[in-house]
N, C-alpha and C positions, 0 to 999 in steps of 0.2 A: 504494500500500500504506500503510495507516494503522497506528497503534500503539494498542492498547487500553490501558485504565487499568491493567491488570495487567502491562503491558510486553511482552506477547506480540504477535507480528506478526498483523495481520488482513489477509487478502487478500480484496478485494471482487469476487469472481467467483461466478457461479451454477454449479450442478452441470453444466449444459450447457456453459458456457465451460470449466470445468475438464476435463470429458470431452474436449472438442475439443482443448485444449492438450496433453492426455496421449495423444491419438490413440486413444481408447477404442474397441475393436472387439468386445469380448466382455462377457458378464455380470460376470465378475470385474473387468474393467477399469472398468466403470461403478460397481460396488460400491465399489471403491477411490476412484474420483472422488467418490462421495457421502460417503465417510468423510473424504476430504480437505476437502470443502466444510464438513462439520459441524465439523471440527477447526480449520480455518484461516479460513473465512469467518464461520461462526456462533460461532467462538471457544469451542467446547465441549471439555472434557477427555475426556468420555465420552458415549456415545450408545447408544440402544437399537436393536434390530433394526428396530422400527417406524420410528424416526427415519431409519435408513438407507434403508429401502424407500420412505418418503415422499419423501426427497431424490432417490432414483433416478427416481421417477415424474415429477419436475419437468423432467427432461431428455428430453422427449418424442421428440426425434429419435434418441435412443440407446436408450431403454427399450423392452423387449419384454415382453409379458404372461408369457412363460415364465420370465422372471427371478424372478418372485414365487415360483414353485414350486421354483426352484433356489437360492434365496438361502442356505439353510443350507449347501449344498455350496460356494457361493462364499465364504462367511464362513469355513468350515473350511479351505479352500485358502489364503485370505489369512492365517489364523492360522499354518498350517503353514509358509508362506513368510515368516513374520515381518514381514508388512506391517501387520497389526493385532494387537491384544492382546485377549483375552477377560478382562474384569475381574470378571464375575459372569455368571449365567445371562442370556443375551440382552442383555448390556451390553458394549460394545466401546470401544476407544480406538485411535488411530493410533499405531503404534510410533514412538518418539522419532526414530530415524534416518530413517524414512520421512517423518516430519513435516518434518525439516530439508531432506531432498531435495525435497519438494513445495514448501516455501517458496522454495527456489532456483529450481525450474522455473517456478513460477507467479508469482513476484514480478517476473519480467523482462518 
């Protein structure tokens, strides 16, 4: 695990690796893994729906085409469960508490 210039932790894992470590089995699981990748590996504070979908597609062993059609439902569920935050229309961020939990889980 490295440290970025802003002082935030950077976890050098792919979406596929994060999904495997989180034991992702469902569309919402992979969606959260993609958000974790964008926040922790790509070191981004916020990301678009397209960014999330593109990241999900890189985890070929986990991604299913049906996830594209259900992404809005997955995102809404993750917002309701307070895993991610909606910052603007189609712009999301990982919830601070979830970010800390992910850093602990994935940094080991």
